[in-house]
N, CA, C and O atoms as a DFTB+ gen file, in Angstrom:
552 C
 N C O
     1  1       0.844      -1.187       0.000
     2  2       0.000       0.000       0.000
     3  2       0.886       1.246       0.000
     4  3       1.896       1.286       0.702
     5  1       0.525       2.234      -0.761
     6  2       1.300       3.473      -0.852
     7  2       1.192       4.261       0.446
     8  3       0.145       4.251       1.093
     9  1       2.282       4.953       0.834
    10  2       2.240       5.764       2.048
    11  2       1.297       6.946       1.882
    12  3       1.043       7.406       0.769
    13  1       0.789       7.423       2.998
    14  2      -0.106       8.574       2.972
    15  2       0.401       9.638       3.927
    16  3       1.348       9.414       4.683
    17  1      -0.243      10.806       3.884
    18  2       0.110      11.889       4.803
    19  2       1.548      12.325       4.655
    20  3       2.064      12.466       3.546
    21  1       2.194      12.538       5.808
    22  2       3.585      12.996       5.785
    23  2       4.507      12.018       5.082
    24  3       5.449      12.420       4.400
    25  1       4.232      10.732       5.252
    26  2       5.084       9.729       4.618
    27  2       5.017       9.804       3.101
    28  3       5.946       9.367       2.422
    29  1       3.949      10.343       2.564
    30  2       3.804      10.447       1.115
    31  2       4.889      11.322       0.509
    32  3       5.271      11.135      -0.646
    33  1       5.379      12.265       1.274
    34  2       6.407      13.165       0.761
    35  2       7.786      12.830       1.310
    36  3       8.713      13.624       1.156
    37  1       7.946      11.666       1.951
    38  2       9.227      11.285       2.535
    39  2      10.319      11.198       1.482
    40  3      11.452      11.611       1.728
    41  1       9.990      10.663       0.307
    42  2      11.007      10.542      -0.726
    43  2      11.460      11.907      -1.216
    44  3      12.596      12.057      -1.665
    45  1      10.598      12.891      -1.138
    46  2      10.991      14.248      -1.505
    47  2      11.895      14.813      -0.419
    48  3      12.898      15.462      -0.715
    49  1      11.545      14.569       0.824
    50  2      12.309      15.099       1.941
    51  2      13.738      14.612       1.995
    52  3      14.618      15.342       2.450
    53  1      13.992      13.400       1.541
    54  2      15.341      12.867       1.654
    55  2      16.337      13.545       0.733
    56  3      17.543      13.420       0.946
    57  1      15.876      14.257      -0.281
    58  2      16.795      14.925      -1.197
    59  2      16.849      16.429      -0.967
    60  3      17.405      17.164      -1.783
    61  1      16.282      16.885       0.127
    62  2      16.199      18.324       0.329
    63  2      17.514      18.969       0.753
    64  3      17.606      20.196       0.792
    65  1      18.532      18.174       1.072
    66  2      19.757      18.774       1.567
    67  2      20.397      19.747       0.578
    68  3      20.756      20.860       0.963
    69  1      20.547      19.360      -0.666
    70  2      21.270      20.225      -1.599
    71  2      20.366      21.056      -2.504
    72  3      20.840      21.995      -3.144
    73  1      19.101      20.739      -2.569
    74  2      18.119      21.490      -3.353
    75  2      18.567      21.706      -4.798
    76  3      18.367      22.773      -5.378
    77  1      19.169      20.677      -5.353
    78  2      19.658      20.728      -6.733
    79  2      18.564      21.128      -7.719
    80  3      18.841      21.775      -8.729
    81  1      17.326      20.743      -7.427
    82  2      16.219      21.027      -8.339
    83  2      16.062      22.513      -8.602
    84  3      15.561      22.904      -9.656
    85  1      16.481      23.347      -7.659
    86  2      16.352      24.793      -7.868
    87  2      17.311      25.295      -8.942
    88  3      17.072      26.341      -9.545
    89  1      18.395      24.556      -9.186
    90  2      19.306      24.935     -10.264
    91  2      18.862      24.337     -11.600
    92  3      19.218      24.852     -12.660
    93  1      18.093      23.260     -11.551
    94  2      17.614      22.616     -12.777
    95  2      16.425      23.344     -13.392
    96  3      16.297      23.424     -14.613
    97  1      15.561      23.873     -12.536
    98  2      14.304      24.487     -12.976
    99  2      14.283      25.942     -12.535
   100  3      14.490      26.241     -11.359
   101  1      14.035      26.839     -13.469
   102  2      14.044      28.265     -13.118
   103  2      12.663      28.792     -12.730
   104  3      12.566      29.746     -11.958
   105  1      11.603      28.191     -13.251
   106  2      10.251      28.697     -12.967
   107  2       9.407      27.614     -12.312
   108  3       9.262      26.507     -12.831
   109  1       8.852      27.970     -11.148
   110  2       8.050      27.042     -10.352
   111  2       6.649      27.605     -10.138
   112  3       6.442      28.818     -10.159
   113  1       5.693      26.703      -9.931
   114  2       4.317      27.086      -9.609
   115  2       3.948      26.343      -8.328
   116  3       4.022      25.115      -8.277
   117  1       3.553      27.084      -7.299
   118  2       3.185      26.458      -6.031
   119  2       1.903      25.653      -6.195
   120  3       1.044      25.987      -7.011
   121  1       1.787      24.593      -5.412
   122  2       0.678      23.645      -5.545
   123  2      -0.698      24.317      -5.560
   124  3      -1.503      23.984      -6.429
   125  1      -1.013      25.248      -4.644
   126  2      -2.339      25.879      -4.720
   127  2      -2.568      26.620      -6.045
   128  3      -3.686      26.656      -6.559
   129  1      -1.498      27.206      -6.588
   130  2      -1.615      27.902      -7.871
   131  2      -1.796      26.916      -9.022
   132  3      -2.526      27.196      -9.973
   133  1      -1.130      25.757      -8.937
   134  2      -1.332      24.713      -9.950
   135  2      -2.804      24.320      -9.960
   136  3      -3.430      24.246     -11.017
   137  1      -3.348      24.070      -8.770
   138  2      -4.758      23.678      -8.653
   139  2      -5.671      24.717      -9.289
   140  3      -6.588      24.376     -10.035
   141  1      -5.416      25.968      -8.993
   142  2      -6.231      27.054      -9.536
   143  2      -6.106      27.132     -11.057
   144  3      -7.101      27.304     -11.761
   145  1      -4.890      27.004     -11.550
   146  2      -4.657      27.150     -12.985
   147  2      -5.239      26.007     -13.810
   148  3      -5.677      26.219     -14.941
   149  1      -5.247      24.790     -13.248
   150  2      -5.785      23.669     -14.023
   151  2      -7.218      23.322     -13.622
   152  3      -7.833      22.423     -14.195
   153  1      -7.739      24.043     -12.636
   154  2      -9.148      23.915     -12.289
   155  2      -9.538      22.669     -11.515
   156  3     -10.629      22.128     -11.701
   157  1      -8.639      22.212     -10.642
   158  2      -8.972      21.076      -9.780
   159  2      -8.634      21.446      -8.337
   160  3      -7.870      22.383      -8.105
   161  1      -9.191      20.724      -7.368
   162  2      -8.877      21.026      -5.969
   163  2      -7.406      20.759      -5.636
   164  3      -6.766      19.888      -6.225
   165  1      -6.898      21.521      -4.690
   166  2      -5.528      21.380      -4.205
   167  2      -5.245      19.928      -3.804
   168  3      -4.172      19.395      -4.085
   169  1      -6.204      19.310      -3.157
   170  2      -6.063      17.927      -2.698
   171  2      -5.808      16.978      -3.875
   172  3      -5.052      16.014      -3.749
   173  1      -6.430      17.250      -4.992
   174  2      -6.256      16.410      -6.176
   175  2      -4.853      16.575      -6.765
   176  3      -4.266      15.604      -7.242
   177  1      -4.317      17.786      -6.735
   178  2      -2.945      18.010      -7.198
   179  2      -1.989      17.226      -6.309
   180  3      -1.068      16.578      -6.805
   181  1      -2.204      17.282      -5.002
   182  2      -1.347      16.539      -4.069
   183  2      -1.450      15.029      -4.300
   184  3      -0.468      14.308      -4.123
   185  1      -2.622      14.552      -4.689
   186  2      -2.779      13.129      -5.005
   187  2      -1.967      12.764      -6.253
   188  3      -1.362      11.694      -6.308
   189  1      -1.956      13.646      -7.246
   190  2      -1.148      13.412      -8.448
   191  2       0.332      13.330      -8.089
   192  3       1.064      12.504      -8.634
   193  1       0.766      14.186      -7.172
   194  2       2.156      14.169      -6.713
   195  2       2.425      12.871      -5.961
   196  3       3.432      12.203      -6.198
   197  1       1.534      12.524      -5.069
   198  2       1.673      11.298      -4.283
   199  2       1.775      10.069      -5.180
   200  3       2.573       9.168      -4.919
   201  1       0.971      10.035      -6.232
   202  2       0.940       8.897      -7.153
   203  2       2.034       8.969      -8.216
   204  3       2.092       8.127      -9.112
   205  1       2.886       9.959      -8.114
   206  2       4.015      10.189      -9.028
   207  2       3.569      10.388     -10.480
   208  3       4.244       9.970     -11.421
   209  1       2.427      11.031     -10.630
   210  2       1.960      11.434     -11.954
   211  2       2.376      12.875     -12.224
   212  3       2.187      13.406     -13.318
   213  1       2.944      13.483     -11.198
   214  2       3.407      14.862     -11.245
   215  2       4.529      14.985     -10.224
   216  3       4.421      14.451      -9.120
   217  1       5.601      15.681     -10.578
   218  2       6.709      15.880      -9.644
   219  2       6.582      17.237      -8.978
   220  3       6.200      18.218      -9.615
   221  1       6.903      17.287      -7.702
   222  2       6.910      18.548      -6.961
   223  2       8.046      18.504      -5.953
   224  3       8.401      17.446      -5.434
   225  1       8.602      19.669      -5.690
   226  2       9.701      19.796      -4.735
   227  2       9.461      21.025      -3.880
   228  3       8.723      21.933      -4.263
   229  1      10.089      21.041      -2.725
   230  2       9.996      22.206      -1.842
   231  2      10.983      23.257      -2.344
   232  3      12.170      22.977      -2.516
   233  1      10.482      24.457      -2.573
   234  2      11.323      25.514      -3.126
   235  2      10.871      26.874      -2.611
   236  3       9.812      27.001      -1.996
   237  1      11.683      27.875      -2.869
   238  2      11.347      29.234      -2.458
   239  2      11.682      29.500      -1.007
   240  3      12.151      28.613      -0.295
   241  1      11.438      30.731      -0.570
   242  2      11.815      31.139       0.790
   243  2      11.072      30.377       1.886
   244  3      11.587      30.240       2.996
   245  1       9.880      29.883       1.593
   246  2       9.111      29.145       2.598
   247  2       9.184      27.634       2.401
   248  3       8.502      26.881       3.096
   249  1      10.006      27.195       1.461
   250  2      10.144      25.771       1.146
   251  2       8.775      25.125       0.916
   252  3       8.480      24.051       1.441
   253  1       7.956      25.801       0.124
   254  2       6.616      25.299      -0.192
   255  2       6.685      24.356      -1.390
   256  3       7.570      24.479      -2.237
   257  1       5.750      23.418      -1.453
   258  2       5.699      22.467      -2.558
   259  2       5.358      23.201      -3.854
   260  3       4.416      23.991      -3.913
   261  1       6.152      22.916      -4.892
   262  2       5.948      23.567      -6.179
   263  2       6.248      22.591      -7.314
   264  3       6.982      21.617      -7.145
   265  1       5.670      22.876      -8.455
   266  2       5.770      22.071      -9.667
   267  2       6.480      22.919     -10.723
   268  3       6.232      24.122     -10.799
   269  1       7.358      22.324     -11.540
   270  2       7.964      23.102     -12.618
   271  2       6.902      23.693     -13.554
   272  3       5.972      23.002     -13.970
   273  1       7.055      24.954     -13.871
   274  2       6.141      25.653     -14.794
   275  2       6.026      24.901     -16.117
   276  3       4.953      24.876     -16.720
   277  1       7.111      24.291     -16.571
   278  2       7.125      23.593     -17.862
   279  2       6.180      22.402     -17.907
   280  3       5.887      21.892     -18.989
   281  1       5.695      21.947     -16.752
   282  2       4.759      20.826     -16.720
   283  2       3.336      21.254     -17.070
   284  3       2.470      20.404     -17.277
   285  1       3.086      22.557     -17.137
   286  2       1.751      23.076     -17.440
   287  2       1.721      23.624     -18.863
   288  3       2.665      24.276     -19.309
   289  1       0.628      23.351     -19.568
   290  2       0.474      23.825     -20.944
   291  2      -0.925      24.405     -21.134
   292  3      -1.857      24.070     -20.404
   293  1      -1.049      25.276     -22.122
   294  2      -2.347      25.881     -22.436
   295  2      -3.312      24.814     -22.934
   296  3      -2.932      23.877     -23.637
   297  1      -4.578      24.989     -22.544
   298  2      -5.630      24.053     -22.947
   299  2      -6.912      24.847     -23.156
   300  3      -7.695      25.024     -22.222
   301  1      -7.127      25.320     -24.359
   302  2      -8.328      26.115     -24.632
   303  2      -8.367      27.359     -23.776
   304  3      -7.549      28.263     -23.946
   305  1      -9.318      27.410     -22.855
   306  2      -9.479      28.580     -21.993
   307  2      -8.552      28.582     -20.788
   308  3      -8.365      29.622     -20.156
   309  1      -7.976      27.450     -20.462
   310  2      -7.155      27.363     -19.252
   311  2      -5.848      26.643     -19.498
   312  3      -5.221      26.780     -20.548
   313  1      -5.454      25.871     -18.497
   314  2      -4.216      25.110     -18.586
   315  2      -4.470      23.691     -18.115
   316  3      -5.481      23.397     -17.477
   317  1      -3.524      22.815     -18.445
   318  2      -3.563      21.435     -17.992
   319  2      -2.137      20.957     -17.782
   320  3      -1.179      21.607     -18.200
   321  1      -2.013      19.814     -17.129
   322  2      -0.705      19.191     -16.987
   323  2      -0.356      18.572     -18.332
   324  3      -1.201      17.946     -18.971
   325  1       0.872      18.746     -18.752
   326  2       1.355      18.182     -20.007
   327  2       0.983      16.699     -20.059
   328  3       1.452      15.908     -19.241
   329  1       0.149      16.331     -21.012
   330  2      -0.420      14.985     -21.086
   331  2       0.643      13.894     -21.138
   332  3       0.487      12.854     -20.498
   333  1       1.698      14.109     -21.874
   334  2       2.734      13.088     -22.053
   335  2       3.639      12.927     -20.835
   336  3       4.454      12.005     -20.789
   337  1       3.507      13.804     -19.858
   338  2       4.368      13.742     -18.678
   339  2       4.131      12.466     -17.873
   340  3       5.083      11.819     -17.435
   341  1       2.880      12.111     -17.680
   342  2       2.534      10.958     -16.836
   343  2       3.229       9.676     -17.298
   344  3       3.877       9.002     -16.497
   345  1       3.102       9.338     -18.574
   346  2       3.723       8.123     -19.100
   347  2       5.234       8.175     -19.039
   348  3       5.889       7.163     -18.789
   349  1       5.785       9.351     -19.269
   350  2       7.235       9.509     -19.207
   351  2       7.726       9.307     -17.781
   352  3       8.738       8.640     -17.567
   353  1       7.024       9.874     -16.802
   354  2       7.402       9.670     -15.401
   355  2       7.297       8.197     -15.015
   356  3       8.119       7.694     -14.249
   357  1       6.296       7.511     -15.540
   358  2       6.157       6.076     -15.272
   359  2       7.356       5.317     -15.820
   360  3       7.907       4.452     -15.139
   361  1       7.766       5.635     -17.045
   362  2       8.928       4.974     -17.645
   363  2      10.185       5.230     -16.830
   364  3      10.976       4.315     -16.601
   365  1      10.374       6.462     -16.393
   366  2      11.558       6.789     -15.602
   367  2      11.529       6.062     -14.261
   368  3      12.555       5.564     -13.798
   369  1      10.365       6.003     -13.646
   370  2      10.227       5.262     -12.392
   371  2      10.519       3.785     -12.584
   372  3      11.180       3.167     -11.750
   373  1      10.030       3.217     -13.677
   374  2      10.292       1.810     -13.977
   375  2      11.777       1.554     -14.212
   376  3      12.266       0.448     -13.979
   377  1      12.490       2.578     -14.675
   378  2      13.934       2.466     -14.892
   379  2      14.713       2.648     -13.589
   380  3      15.941       2.564     -13.574
   381  1      13.987       2.898     -12.494
   382  2      14.638       3.037     -11.193
   383  2      14.967       4.463     -10.803
   384  3      15.631       4.691      -9.792
   385  1      14.511       5.430     -11.592
   386  2      14.790       6.830     -11.284
   387  2      13.884       7.310     -10.156
   388  3      12.683       7.043     -10.162
   389  1      14.465       8.019      -9.185
   390  2      13.645       8.647      -8.147
   391  2      13.194      10.017      -8.657
   392  3      13.437      10.364      -9.812
   393  1      12.543      10.784      -7.802
   394  2      11.988      12.069      -8.233
   395  2      13.065      13.028      -8.737
   396  3      12.911      13.640      -9.794
   397  1      14.153      13.158      -7.979
   398  2      15.213      14.080      -8.383
   399  2      15.894      13.609      -9.660
   400  3      16.174      14.422     -10.541
   401  1      16.163      12.327      -9.776
   402  2      16.781      11.804     -10.996
   403  2      15.866      12.013     -12.204
   404  3      16.337      12.329     -13.296
   405  1      14.581      11.839     -12.009
   406  2      13.626      12.074     -13.102
   407  2      13.628      13.540     -13.518
   408  3      13.639      13.858     -14.707
   409  1      13.618      14.428     -12.527
   410  2      13.652      15.861     -12.828
   411  2      14.943      16.216     -13.555
   412  3      14.933      16.965     -14.532
   413  1      16.047      15.672     -13.069
   414  2      17.347      15.928     -13.698
   415  2      17.322      15.471     -15.151
   416  3      17.793      16.193     -16.030
   417  1      16.781      14.284     -15.420
   418  2      16.734      13.767     -16.786
   419  2      15.848      14.648     -17.669
   420  3      16.207      14.954     -18.806
   421  1      14.707      15.049     -17.151
   422  2      13.772      15.865     -17.931
   423  2      14.326      17.242     -18.284
   424  3      14.008      17.781     -19.344
   425  1      15.152      17.818     -17.407
   426  2      15.604      19.198     -17.595
   427  2      17.073      19.319     -17.995
   428  3      17.636      20.413     -17.951
   429  1      17.698      18.210     -18.384
   430  2      19.087      18.238     -18.839
   431  2      19.117      17.987     -20.340
   432  3      18.437      17.093     -20.844
   433  1      19.904      18.776     -21.044
   434  2      20.045      18.630     -22.498
   435  2      20.376      17.181     -22.844
   436  3      21.238      16.565     -22.217
   437  1      19.688      16.648     -23.842
   438  2      19.872      15.268     -24.275
   439  2      20.349      15.297     -25.721
   440  3      19.648      15.796     -26.601
   441  1      21.551      14.756     -25.967
   442  2      22.129      14.786     -27.313
   443  2      21.239      14.081     -28.336
   444  3      21.121      14.531     -29.476
   445  1      20.622      12.992     -27.933
   446  2      19.752      12.232     -28.832
   447  2      18.551      13.068     -29.280
   448  3      18.068      12.921     -30.403
   449  1      18.074      13.943     -28.394
   450  2      16.898      14.765     -28.688
   451  2      17.256      16.138     -29.246
   452  3      16.431      16.780     -29.896
   453  1      18.475      16.585     -28.995
   454  2      18.860      17.933     -29.399
   455  2      18.152      19.004     -28.591
   456  3      18.067      20.156     -29.017
   457  1      17.649      18.633     -27.439
   458  2      16.915      19.532     -26.541
   459  2      16.801      18.828     -25.192
   460  3      17.259      17.697     -25.032
   461  1      16.192      19.500     -24.237
   462  2      15.878      18.805     -22.992
   463  2      14.654      17.926     -23.255
   464  3      13.816      18.279     -24.084
   465  1      14.538      16.803     -22.574
   466  2      13.351      15.972     -22.771
   467  2      12.042      16.722     -22.499
   468  3      11.055      16.495     -23.199
   469  1      12.015      17.606     -21.504
   470  2      10.768      18.326     -21.228
   471  2      10.404      19.240     -22.400
   472  3       9.229      19.375     -22.741
   473  1      11.408      19.865     -23.013
   474  2      11.116      20.715     -24.171
   475  2      10.636      19.870     -25.346
   476  3       9.714      20.260     -26.063
   477  1      11.261      18.716     -25.538
   478  2      10.830      17.821     -26.617
   479  2       9.390      17.348     -26.384
   480  3       8.616      17.249     -27.336
   481  1       9.024      17.056     -25.130
   482  2       7.637      16.680     -24.831
   483  2       6.692      17.833     -25.137
   484  3       5.623      17.628     -25.712
   485  1       7.082      19.035     -24.757
   486  2       6.243      20.212     -25.018
   487  2       6.097      20.465     -26.523
   488  3       5.095      21.020     -26.974
   489  1       7.104      20.052     -27.290
   490  2       7.065      20.207     -28.745
   491  2       6.297      19.077     -29.429
   492  3       6.162      19.068     -30.652
   493  1       5.792      18.120     -28.639
   494  2       5.013      17.024     -29.201
   495  2       5.825      15.828     -29.667
   496  3       5.302      14.961     -30.367
   497  1       7.089      15.770     -29.291
   498  2       7.967      14.683     -29.728
   499  2       7.959      13.538     -28.711
   500  3       9.012      13.095     -28.252
   501  1       6.783      13.079     -28.376
   502  2       6.596      12.085     -27.314
   503  2       7.311      10.775     -27.633
   504  3       8.024      10.243     -26.782
   505  1       7.135      10.250     -28.837
   506  2       7.745       8.970     -29.204
   507  2       9.257       9.033     -29.094
   508  3       9.880       8.101     -28.585
   509  1       9.854      10.111     -29.563
   510  2      11.301      10.271     -29.498
   511  2      11.780      10.320     -28.052
   512  3      12.796       9.716     -27.708
   513  1      11.051      11.038     -27.211
   514  2      11.416      11.130     -25.794
   515  2      11.288       9.765     -25.136
   516  3      12.165       9.364     -24.371
   517  1      10.224       9.060     -25.418
   518  2      10.026       7.739     -24.805
   519  2      11.112       6.763     -25.272
   520  3      11.558       5.915     -24.499
   521  1      11.533       6.880     -26.523
   522  2      12.636       6.051     -27.015
   523  2      13.914       6.354     -26.238
   524  3      14.655       5.446     -25.860
   525  1      14.157       7.631     -26.007
   526  2      15.339       8.029     -25.227
   527  2      15.234       7.509     -23.792
   528  3      16.234       7.092     -23.208
   529  1      14.040       7.533     -23.233
   530  2      13.843       7.023     -21.869
   531  2      14.059       5.510     -21.820
   532  3      14.589       4.992     -20.837
   533  1      13.656       4.808     -22.864
   534  2      13.862       3.359     -22.908
   535  2      15.340       3.004     -22.991
   536  3      15.747       1.923     -22.567
   537  1      16.140       3.908     -23.534
   538  2      17.569       3.653     -23.701
   539  2      18.369       3.877     -22.420
   540  3      19.580       3.661     -22.400
   541  1      17.702       4.307     -21.357
   542  2      18.393       4.553     -20.092
   543  2      18.954       3.244     -19.569
   544  3      18.283       2.212     -19.585
   545  1      20.202       3.301     -19.104
   546  2      20.824       2.118     -18.500
   547  2      20.152       1.817     -17.179
   548  3      20.042       2.691     -16.319
   549  1      19.709       0.598     -17.015
   550  2      19.038       0.206     -15.774
   551  2      20.054      -0.143     -14.723
   552  3      19.687      -0.500     -13.603
């Protein structure tokens, strides 16, 4: 059974010492703002994070939970979570990547893609990104 409550964010807490994610990602959206922007309750955003369908890290002066801005895309009148992100995160998790390693992979230039994987996903190059994810050494 998956952990709940405070334990749900334990894996995030263990990497908080160096806060490397703040150097990888320049623009963050705090969880309540994500909820507002995509039109779902805050609790539902936290469930997506808990289920690893969305990555979030503690950032900013108050160390509040936030999601990379690049994970959100325009959707008609509002915004949504980048659709291809969920499957990509699943592939990275299956390859043994934790949250920080997944974030690092998504936001680091990839020679095979000629861009960062997150940018390639935003450009609609899902198959190419998934191929690159499959090539990860286990």
